[in-house]
N, C-alpha and C positions, 0 to 999 in steps of 0.2 A: 584458758591461757591465751594471751593476746600475742599477735604477731608483731615482730619488731619492724621499725621503719625500714631497715636495710632489706628485710625479707620482702616487704611490699614493693620496694623499688625493683628488687630482683624479679618479682612476679611480673611487674609491668614490662620489664625488658624481655622476659621469656615469652609472654603472650604476644608482644608486638613482633617477636621473631617468627611466630608460627606462619604468618602469611608471606614472609619474605625469604626464609631459609629454604633452599632446595638442594637436597643432597643426591637427587637422581632417582631414588626408589619411590615406587608408588604401589597402590594396592594391586595393580596389574602384575607385579612381580611375584605374587604369592597365589598359588593355585587354590588355597582354601578360602580366598576372598572373592573368587570369580562370581559367585552367586549372590553377592550382596546387592541390594538395590542401589540405585544411583546416589540417593541422598546419603546413605550410610557409607558408601565408598568415598564420597567427598570428605566425610569426617575422618576416615582412616588415612586418606591421602594427606590431609593437613597435619596429622600427628606423625605419620611416617616421614614425610618430606622435611619436617622440622627436626628430625633426628631423635625424637623422643622415644619412639618405638621402632623396633626392628623385628625381623622374623626369628623363629627358633631354629630355622635352617635357611638355606639359600632360596628355596621356593615354598616354604611353609611358614605362615605367620603364627600358628598355634592359637587359633581363634577361641577355642573353648578350654585352653590350658589354664590351670590355676597359677597364680603368681604368689611366690612366698614373700615374706616380709622384707628379706634382704633385697630381692629384685625390685620390690615396691619402693624401697628407700632410694634406690638409684634413679628410678623413673621420676619419683617425687622431686628429688633434688634438681633434676633436669627441667621438669615442668616449671618449677618456681624459680629457676635460675639462681639457686642458692650457692653461696660461697663454700667450696669444698676444699678442705686441707688434706691433700693426698699423702702428706708426710706423716699423718697421725698413725701411731702404732698401738695406742691404748685407747680403749673405749670406756665410757662412763657406765656402760651396762656390762654386768659380769658375764653374760652369755654371748657377748660379741667378741670374737677373736680375730687375729690376723690371718692372712691367707696361709701362712705356714702352719698354724694350728687348726684352721678350718678351711680346707681347700675349696669346699663347695660354696661357702657364703662369706669368707673372710674379705673378699674384694669390696664388700658393701660397708665396711667399718667407717670410712670417712663420710659416706653419704648418710649413714644413720646418725652420726654426730652432727652433720649439717642440719638434718631435720630437727634434732633436739634443740640445737642452738637457735633455730628460727622459731621455736615454740610450736612446731607442728606435731610433735609427738612427745609423750612422757613415758613411753614404754608400754609393755604388755602387762607387766607386774612390777612391783617395787624392785628397782635395780636390774630389771630384765627387759630385753627387747623381743626375744623369741624370733631370731632371724630366719629359721627354717619353717616357722609356722605359716599357715595360710592367712591371707588378708581377707577379712569378712566384708560383706557389703556395708554393714553399719560402720566399720572402721573406715572404709572408703568414704562414706558420707561425712564422717567426722573430719577426716583429713581435708577434704575439699572445702567444707564450710570454714574450717580454721584457716586454710590457705588463702581463701578469698577475703579474709578479714571480716567475716560475718558472725563471729562468735557472740558479739554483743546482742545479736538478734535472736539467739537461741534462748528460749524460756524454759527454765528447769521444770516448771510445773505444768507445762503444756507440751505435748508431743503426740506422736501417732498412737492411735489405739490399736496396737498390733502386737500380738503375743510373740511374733517371731523376732521382735526387736528388744534388746536389753533395755532396762529402764534408763541407764545412764546415757544411752544413745538416742532415745526417742525424740528429744528436741532437735538434734542434729539431722536425723532422718526426715523429720517433718519439714525442716527448712530446706533441705536438699530437694525434696519433692515439690515444695511450693515454688522454688526457683527453677524447677524443671531441669535440674542437673541429673537427677535419677528418677526412676518411676517404679511403681509397684508392679508385681507380676500380674498375669492374667486372672489369677484367683483373688486378687485384691490385697494380698499380703506382700510385704517387702522382702521377707527372707533375710532378715538382718544378720543372723549368725551363719548363714551359708557363705561358701567361699566366693569371692569375686573373681570372675574369669577375665582373661585379657581383653575380650571384646567389650565387656562392660567398662573396664578401666579406660579403654580408648574413647568410647562414646561419652563417658562421664567427663573425662578430661577436656574433650572438645566442647561440651556444653558449658563447662566451667569457663573455658576461654571466651565463649560468646557472652556469657553473663558478665564477666569482668569487663569486656570491651564495651558492652552496653551501659554499664554503670559508670565507666570512666571515659565515655565518649567526649572528646573536646567539643566545645560550643561552636567553634568555627572550623571550617575545613582548611587544611594546608596541604601543599604538595610536600610530602615527607622526603621523597627521594625520586630521582629519575636516573636511569642508567641504561646503557646499551646492553641488550641481552641477545642480540643477533645482528647479522650484517645489515639487515633492513628492519630491525625491531628495537624499539625503546619501551621499557617497562616503567610505568609511573605509579608510585604508591602514595596514597593519601593517608592522613592520620585518622580518618573516619569515612563513613559512607557519604557520598555526594548525590545530589539530584541529577541523575544522568539525562533526564529529559531537558535540562537546561545547561548542564556543564559542557564546556568546550575546552579542548586542549590545543595549544599552538606550539609547534616545535620550530625553533629557529637555530640557525648556525650564524652566529654573529647577529646581524640585523636582517638576514635573508630568511624568509619563511621556507621550511622544508615540507614539500608535499607528501601526504600520506593519509592513511585511514585510521580512525580511532575506534577501538572496541573496548568498552567498559566491562569489567568482570561482573559476574552475577551478583556478588555481594556489594558492588558499587564502591569498593575500597581501593581499587587499582584499575589500571587501564593499560592497554598495549597500543602503541603507535606503529603501524607497519608502513614504512616509507616506500615511496615509489622507486627510489634509487638507493644504492648502497650508501651507508654512512661513511663520509670521508673523515679523515683525522681532523680533530679540532675541538673547540669548545662549543657546547650547545646549551640551550635553555628550553625548558618546558613551562608554559604559563597556563594557569587555570583561569577561565573566565566564564561568563554566562550566568553565574550566580549573582545574587545581590551582593553589593560591596560589604554589607554588614555580615554576610555569611562566610567571608573569606579572611583568613589570617595571613598565611604566607602563600602567595599566589604563584611563585616561581621557584624552580629548582634548576641548578646547573650541573652539568656533567661533562666529562671529556671522553670522546670516542677515539678509538684507534682504527687505522686502516685494517680492512679484513686481511687476515693472513691464513695460510694453510698450515695447520699444526701437525697433521698426520694424513698419510695416504695408505689405504689398505686394499688388498684384493678381497672381494666379497666371498668368493668360493675358495675353500681350502684345497680343493683338488688341484694337482699340478699337471693335468693332461688336458689338451685341447683337441677337438675333432679335426679331421682333414676335410676342409671345406673352404669355399670362397668367402664365407662370412662366419668366422668363429668369433663368438661374442664373449668377452671377458669383462665382468663388472668390477669397478673399483669405487671406493668411498673415500672422498677427500673431505676431511673435517677441518672446520675453521676453529678459531680460538673460543667460539661460543659452544662448541660441541655439535654444531649442525652441519649439514652438507653445505659446502662452500657455494656461494653465489657467483664465484668467478667463472668466466666462460671457459669452454674447452681449449680455447686458443691460449689460455694462460699456462698450459701444460705442454711439455715436450715428451715425446715417446720415442724410444729406440727399441726395435725388435729385430735386429740383425738384418738379414736379406728379405725378411717377410714383410710385405706391404701392410700398412696399418692406417687406421683412421680413428679419430677420437671425437665423441660428441657427448652431450649431457642429455639424460632423459628427463621426463617430467618430474621425477622424484628428486632430481638434483644430483643423481649419481653419475659417475663417469662411465661411459660405455665404450670400451675398446674393441674394435673389430680388426681381426687378423685374417689375411688371405693365405691360408695354408694349403691351397689346392695345387700348388706347383708340383708337377710330376717328379721333379728332382728331389722333393722332400719325401723321405721314407717313413712310413708308419712304424712306430716302435724303435726307431733308430735316431732320427733327428731330434735335436733339442732347440727350442726357440727361446732365446733370452729376451726378456721384456724389462725395460727400465722406464719409469715415468717420474718426472719431477716437475714441481711448480717453479715457474721461471724466476720469480722474485726471491722467495725464501730458500729455494733449492731443496725443499722438503722432497725426499726421494723414497721410492719403493722399487724393489727388483724381484724378479722371480724367473726361474727357468722352467719352461713348460715342455713336457714330452709331447710328441705328436702321436695322436691316436688314430683310430680308424674313422671312416665316414660316420656322420652322426645319424642317430635314430632317436625318436622321442621316447623317453623312458618314464617321464613323469609329467603330469599336467596339473597346473595350479592357476587360480584366477587372482588377479590383482583387485584392488578396491575399485568400485564403480566411481567414475569421475563425471559429475554433472556439470551443467552450465555454471559459469562463474557466480559464486555466492549462493548457489542453490544446493539443496539437500535432497532433491527429488527431480524426476523428469517431468517437464511441463509441456503444454501444447506447442507444437512447432519447434521443439528443442531436441537436442541429441545428448546422449550419454555414452561413455566409453568405458570398457573394462579390458585390461590387458589379459591375453591368454598366454600364460607363461609356460612355454614348452621347454623342458629341460632334456638335454641329451644324456647319454650314458655316463658322461663325466661331471654332470651337475651344472653344466653351463647352459645359458639360454640359447635356444635355436632361433636364428634370424627368420623373420617373416618370409623372405624370398629365398631361403636356402634351397638350392636346387635339389636337395635330397628329400625335401618335405613338400607335401601337397596340401595347401591351405584349404582346398575345396573339400577335403575330407572332414572338415570341422562342421558339426551340426549343432544348432541351438534350439532348445525346446523350452517353452514358457508354461508355467502353471500358476493360476488358471490360464487357459488358452486365450491368446489374443491373435486375431487375424493379422497376417503380415501386411495387409493393406492399411491397417490402422497403426501398427507398430512394427516397423521394419527392423531386421537385425542382419547385419552384414559383417562377415569376417574379412579383415583386411589389415591395413596399416594406416589408419585414418590420421594419425599425427606424425607420420614419417619418422618414427624412432627405431625402425627395423624390428620392432616387436609386434607380433600378431595381436590384434585386438578385435573385439566385437563392438560395433557401433549400433546403438539402439536409437531409432529416430521415431518420435511420436508426431503424428500428423495433427488432425483436428481434435483428437482425443479418443479415449476409450471409455466404456460405460461403467468403469469402476476404478477406484484408486486404491492405493495402499501398497503392500509388498507383494511382488511377484517372484516366484522362484524360477530361476533359469538353469538348465543343465547344458553344459558344453561337452560334446563328445568328439574325441579325436582318436587317432590310432594308439594313443597312450592310455586311453581310458576316459573317465568322466569326472568333471568338476562341477560343483554347484555354487551358485551365487544368488544374491538377492537384489532385485531392481525395485526401487521405490518410484512409484508414479504418483505425482501430486494431484491436486484438485484438477479433475479432468474436464470439468465444465461440459460434460456430456449428460443429457437428460436421462435419468433412470426412473423418475417418478413424476407424474403429471397431475395437476389439479386444475379444476375450473373455479376461478375466483368469482366473487360476487360482482354483479354488474352494478354500475352507478346509475343505471337507467332501467326502464322497463321495455319490454317488446310490445309495441302497440299495433293494433290493426292498421294496415295501410302504410306502415313504415317502409321507406325505400330500403333501409338496411338497419341492422343492429349489430353491436359489437360485444362479444363475450371474451373477457380477459382470461388468458391461459398462463398458468404458473408451472414451472418445472424445477426440479431439484436434481443435483448430481449425486454420485454415490456417497459423498461425504455428508449429504443432507443440506448442502449449501444451496440457497436459492439462486437460480441463474439470472444474470442480468439480461436486459432486453437484447443486447448485442449477441450474447451467447445463445439465448433462446432461439434467435432467428437466424443463426448461421446455417451454412449448408448442411452440416452434420446433423444438427438437431431438427432442422426442417424435414429431413428425410426420415428421422426416427419417429416424429409425431404423426399419428394418424387420427383422422376424425370421421365420424359418421353423424349426419344431421338429417332429421326428418321434420316436416312441417314448414319448410321454406323452399324457394325455387333453387337456390344454389348457395354455396359457401366458399370462403377462401381464407387461408391463414395469412395474415398481414405481416410482411417482413420489413416494411418500411413505412414512413409517414406517421401521421398523428396517432394512428391506431396500431402501431407496430406491436407485435406480440399478442394481438387479439384475433379472434375468429370472426370474420365478417359474415353475417347472415344476410343473404340477398333475397329480395322479393318476399316480404312478409305478407301473409294472407290478409285480405281485407275484412274478414269476419272475426269478431271478437270471440273469446272463450276457447279458441283452438289451442293446441299444445305443440310446442317446439321441443324436440328432444335432441340434446347434444351429447355425444360420447367422444372423449379424448382418450387416446391409448398409446402406450409404448410396448411393443412386443418384440423382444430380442432374446438372444441366448442367455444374457445375464440380467435382463430386466423385464419385468412384466407388471405394468401399471395401467389400470383401466378405471375411468371415472365417468359417470353419467349424471346429467342434470336435465330436469324438465322445466320449461317455462310456459306459463299460461299467457296466451295472447290477450293483452288488456284492451280496453275500449280505445277506439281511435282518438288521436290527439285533438283536443279542442282548446281554444284560447280561454284562459281563466283570469289572468291579471296582467297589469302593465308594470314593468320594473324599470326604475330609473337607474341607468348605468352611469350617466354623467350629468350632474346638475348644472343648469345655466347660472349665471350671476343674477343677483337680485336687482342690480342697478346697472346702467350702461351710459357711457359717455357718447356724445354725438360723434359719428364716424367710426365707432367701434363695432365689434361683433362678439357674440358670446355663443359658444358651441354647447350642445347638449345631446344626450343619446338616451332613447327609450328602447325597451325590448319587450316583446310579447312572450309571456310565460304560459305553458300549458298546465293541465291539471296534475301533472307529475313533477312540476317544479323545474322543467327544462325549457330552454329557448324553443319557441315554436317557429319553424322556418317556413312552413307552408300551411295555408288554410285549405281545408277540404270539407266535403259534405259528409257529416257524421250523423247517422240516425240515432234514435232514442236507445237502441240496443248497443250502440258503440261501433256498429259496422260502418265501414267507409264505402261510399258509393261514388260513382262517377257523376259528373255534372257540376253545376255552379255551386260553390261552397255556401253553406248556410250560416257562415260566420263571416264577419268583416271587421276591419279597423277603419275608423273615420277620424279625420283631423279637420279642425277649424281653427284658423289663426285670426284673431280679432285685434284690430289696431285702433287705439283711441289717441288722436293727435290734434294739435292746433296748427293752423296755418299750413296744413298739408305736409308738414315735416314729421314723418312717422318712423316707427320701428317695424320692419318687415320680418317675416319668418320664412326662411328659405329651406327647401328640401335638399337632401344631399346631392341630388342630380341637378340642382340649380333653379328649379322652378319655385314659384311662391305658392305656399299653401292657400287653399280657398278660405275666404273670410265669410262665406255664406253658410249659415246654419242649415238652411234647407237644401243646400247643394255642396256638401263637404267633399274634401279630398278623400277618396276611398281606396283601400288596399284589400283585394279580395283573392289574392293568389300567393305568390312568393313574398316572404317578409324579410328573409335574411339579407338580401341585397337591396332592400328598399326601406321599409319603415324601421327595421331593426338596425339602423345606421345612424351616423352622426349628422344632425341638422344644426341650424344656427339662427339666432336673432341678429339682424343687421340694422343698425341705427343710421338714419340720414344725418348729415351734418346739421348741428343745431336742433336735433330731434327733440320732441317733447312728448309727453303723454306716456301711455302704457301699452304694451303688447301682451296678448294672452294666447297661449298654445293649449288647445284642448284635444286630447286623444281619447277615443272610446273604443271598447270592444263591444260588438253587438251581435246578437243571434236572431235569426229569422224564425218567427214562430209559425204555427200551422196556418195562421191567417195571413201570412206574408208580411207581417209587420216586423220591424227591427227593434229588438229589446236590448237595452243597455245592460252589460255584464260588469264592466269595470270602467273607470275613468281616471285620468290623471290630467291635472291642470298646472301649468307653470306660467308665471307672469314676470315681466321685466319692465322696469321703469326708467325712463330717461332722467338723468340728474339735471339740476339747474346749474347755471354757471356760478351761482353764488354759494352753492353747497360746499361745505368744508370736507376735504378728503384727507386721509392719512396714507402717505405713500411709503412703500418699502420695495426692496429688491428680493426677488425669490432666490432661494438657495440654488447654486449651480452644482450639479453632481460632478463626480470625479472626471477629469479630462485625460485623454490619451496624449502622450508626448509625441504628437504627430510630426512636428518640425524636426526634432532631434532623432527620432527613431529611424534606424537603418531599414526597417521593414517597409517604410513608405517609399515608393519608387514610381517611375513612369510605367504605365501599363497600357498596352494597345489591345483593344477589344474589337474584333471585327474591323469595321471602318472607322471606329472612333478611337480616341486616345485620352487617357486620364493622366495628366502630367503631374509631376511632384510639385510644380509651382501652384497648380490649382489646389492640391491637397494641403499645401502649407499656407494657403491664403485664408485667413479667418472669415472673409466675406464669401468664399466659395466652397470651402472644404466641408464635407459632411462630418468630419471629425470635430468641427467647431460646434459650440452650443450658444444659443441665444440667451442673453442676459435680459430677463423679463421683469418689468416693473408691475407691481400690483398695488391696489388701493382698496380702502374700506371707508364707508361713510360713518357718520357719528353714531349710528346704531350698530355698527359692526358688520354691516352687509357688504359682501364682495361686490366690487364695481368693475365691470368690463371696460378696459381702456383700449384706445388705439395707440399704435406705436408712435412715440414722440421722442425717441432718443436723439440727443443733439451732439453728444460726445462720449467717448469711452476710451479708457487707457488703463494699462496694467502698471503697477508700481515697479515690478521687476520683470522686464521683457525677456530675461533669460529663462524665466519660468513659463510665461504665457504672453501671447500676442493678441491684439484686439483690432476690430475694424467695424466701421459703420456700413450698413447695407440699406440704403434709403434712410428710413427712420428707425431701423432695428440695429441693436448692438450685439456683436458676436465676440466670443473669446475662444482661443485655440491653444492647446497645450504645446509648450516648447520642450522644456526639460523638467525632470522630476523635481517637485518642490511645491511650496505654497506662496501665494502672493495676493495682494489686495487689488481689486479692480474698481476703479472710480467710474461712475456712470452719471452723466447729466441728461436731464429730460425736461420736456415742457409739460406742465400740468394743464388740466382742463380750464384753468383760469389764465393760462398764458405765462405763468411764472416758470423760471428755470430753477430746478432743484438738483442737488447732487447727493448721491448715496454711494455706499461702499459695500462690496461683498468679497469674501475670501474664496479663492478658488484653489483647488488641490489638483496637481498634475501627477499622474502615476506613470510608471514605465512598464506596467504589466502588458504582456503581449495581447493583442486583440484575439478574442475567442467568441464563438457564437453561443448564445444562451437560449435562443428561440428561433424556430423556423415555422412559418405558418402560411398556408395557401388560402387566399381569399376566394379563389375559384377552384373547387376540387373536382369539377366535371366540365369538360369542354367538348365541342364538336370537332370533327376532323377539319372542317372548313375553317373554324376559328384558329386551330393549330397551324394550318397551312398559311394563314394570313398574318399570324403573329410575328412581330419583329424578333422576339426571343422567348424562351420558355418562361422567363421571369415575369414578363408582362402578361403572358397567357395565364399563368398561375395566380396573378395578382399577389406576388410573393412578398412577404415581409420577413426580414431577417434582423434580429436584435443582437447587439454585441454586449460584452461585459461592461461597457461604459454606458449602457442604456440608449445607445444610438440606434434608430430604426432605419434600415435601408429598404426602400420600396421599389418594386417592379424593376425597371432598367438600372436603378442605382445598384442593385445586387450584381448585375452584369459588370458594371464599372469597377466595383470594389471587390469582386470575387477573388482576385489574386491575394488579397490580404485577409479576407474572411475565411478562405479555405473551404469554399463550397464546391461540390461536384454535382453534375447532372447525370442521372442514369435513366435508360429506357428499358422497360421490361414488359412482359406479357403482350408481345407484338403479334398481331394477327392481320392477315390480308395484305401483307406487303413488307417492305423493308423500311425501317425508321432509324435514322441516326441523328446525333446531335454533336455539333462541334464544341470546341473548348470555350466558346463564347456564348453558348446557349441557343444557337441558331439550329432549328429543326430542318431536316431534309426527309420528306416523305415520298417513297416510291411505291405506289400501290401495285399489287399483282393484277388487279382488275379495276373495279371502280374505287375512286378515292373514298367514297362514303363507307365502304366496307372495311376500311382500315381502322384498327383500334389498338391502343397501347396505353401504358402508364408512364408518366414522367415523375421521377423522384429526385428532389434536391436534398442532398445530405451534407451536413457540416462535418468538419474534422472532429468536433466534440460529440458527434453522434445524434444530433437533432436532424429531423428530416420532415418533409411534407410531400404529399403525392397528389397529383391531378390525373384523373382518368380521362382519356380521349376516345370517343366513339361517336357513331352517327346518332345514337339515341340520347345523348346528353343535352 
């Protein structure tokens, strides 16, 4: 039997109502629904709030009650929004009577006829409906399938293979299970002929609603409705779910945007806008944006809001007696037109209380709190009456009550309010506070004021389970929010070693009350692990670093910042054998790692590291052993930066090599290592040699220059030799330099050599690089290198004058493309006919930006620079002289961003310095040879960090001071005051950025 068009339309209307109709009742109103899980409660709330279901009594839903067919008919008609003719007095079924003839079921006559007219039922038997009979599960399945218009999908010859289901219903039951409207029981059978209980009917109706919505979901999203649902709240309903990751809602009054916060519902089909201020009377609009235009049909809905008014004022406590005290509290509830506590201030109300002084305030819950001073000796207990009248000044909504004067108060009942956490939080976090009201009621049921002279707040005691030390979590009884009500303030410091729910008991003279405090992710280490090293421990190493990992009580891995804070630093304990000393690093490049100092010089020894946490609530111990490997020896030469293949006269080409040891790591020092891998003192038995050969005509050649400025030896029999430290010598950047009009080829040859038992040097590895001078007749292809994103330095308010010590960095310098470090060079590159890169000399003749509001340019000698002005993009035109003397012009697009400057890297080139070097240094940045890189890729070196420290947000700290007093001023200048000899002073310098990057240099006499 097929459903009529009118029934389908009615169904659509009914299901669309489910999410928007709210009659006030919820599952919380019925005691037999309290134990339902959250997901099931949500289904019940949807059906109850829509008015489809109600309880069998005021506080009982009748969860497992059976529903007869008369009751079922009424619910069905409501679910599907059927047209019901309540004037009907005669039924088409012989057993359906009027209320006069059948008081129990006669009310259902018009609903039964509505179901029949819609084609949803054809009765129980020919001509009969059986209104008093039970609704079976298979009948429920049939009804829902028909109601949803799915009868065409029911196949008469296919159905469930279930003996509990009648043959006629098997197709309906199979489809209902397939569509997940109903399910079989735990034993695998459906129980088709068993009675359907009210809980099953509710959940099945809800699932039918969801199925209908999914099948009839509009292709495009529309704002179906917007309306004021509170003094500071607008509820927006969509015709379907929306992508809340993209969707945005804008509330406007006229053309002015109204500030507020948006919260989308879990089903993504509605949202609430909570405004910062009360809605004023007038016309408003809500606009949906953020989605692709093709995904939106109707983007805007309009509504009219009214000024907030007070519709009712009530006394909260029914008792008509107040205590004799200087602060007798009487609570009132002022309700607005939306049924919520009014947002109007206490000053919007007027109070009369005869000759008794009064004051009125609002508490955090939005209730009015009236305080009466009834302590006057002229007022007699049991005799005097205190008349109280309060009204709202605009609407004159009024409430009055005469109070009898009672005796002095004593606390007769103790309750706790809800725990209030930091804004937007649902638990207590590190360095946060939470508050819970201690509601002490007097003998008349009124709240006792916090500072009532008859009450001693010091009698209140608070106990937590599990126990937490008060040094970690303080709890203080007082009135932290000044609302005259006693509260307990919980304050969490750097954290506790577990998170979750803590039970707290509050004891006072009236008894005990219990509450629950939720402590969120505590970031306190409760479990420690030793992570895998990315290196080995080799004989003779000055130090080695073992990474430490820790987890909090939630199992979350701690960040380096959390791992190394004061709390966790004290919790972590270490035991190390096989080295001279060790230290847990809390800053610098190796932050969060255990530094092992003074590794033995003999191979095959063992280093044992144990990390542990041993506290009342945490016990974690882990041990790892490391075999000391053979001493580090050079094995290969790695090219870090390749030079160009060709070079123009007058140009230079930089390159960088690095010596790699047998473990694949940069080798920073050459040592004497014997055949067993032991490290011995004396001259190293390994060396690195360099020979730079030049082949030229007419004396115009290409030289190869070492990073310190000297020219490498060109004599194979007497090469340049490196036999000690490599990290600040060979393992650095060097360069080819071509004379003007240079010709010929230059070759750079680097070798690793080992001295054999005969004293001869034997080659281990070799790298050779050549560069050739081009001819003036060679054809080159020129281009402009891409310029990375620019900072809007000229327009940014963050750029300002900065005085550092005796120097000054002016905004004029910072906004000059030729001087500012924020500027970037526009670099010309070239390739020859074979595609080889050619090193060029700077030959820029002109540079300009198409849109100077976006970027500015300047020439600095023969170099071109561009500096960001305002956010945007523009073309930069650059003219330059080629190696043939021609003038060419090229273009490059630059992008200017307004992202604030932030540090992405901090590195110290010098990690160890002597006290004398520190004393002589201009500032710590030069001493550390510090490099700081920002988010625009700009590198600030040495004293440049000092000049730009104000905008980079770097700070200098001094730690581990020994042998005197060491301070550093805000500009990085050290002041060392030794207790005895200067050389006996030692300390660490750490430069840290606001983004958490840091570098450390150790200062001592032995460095």
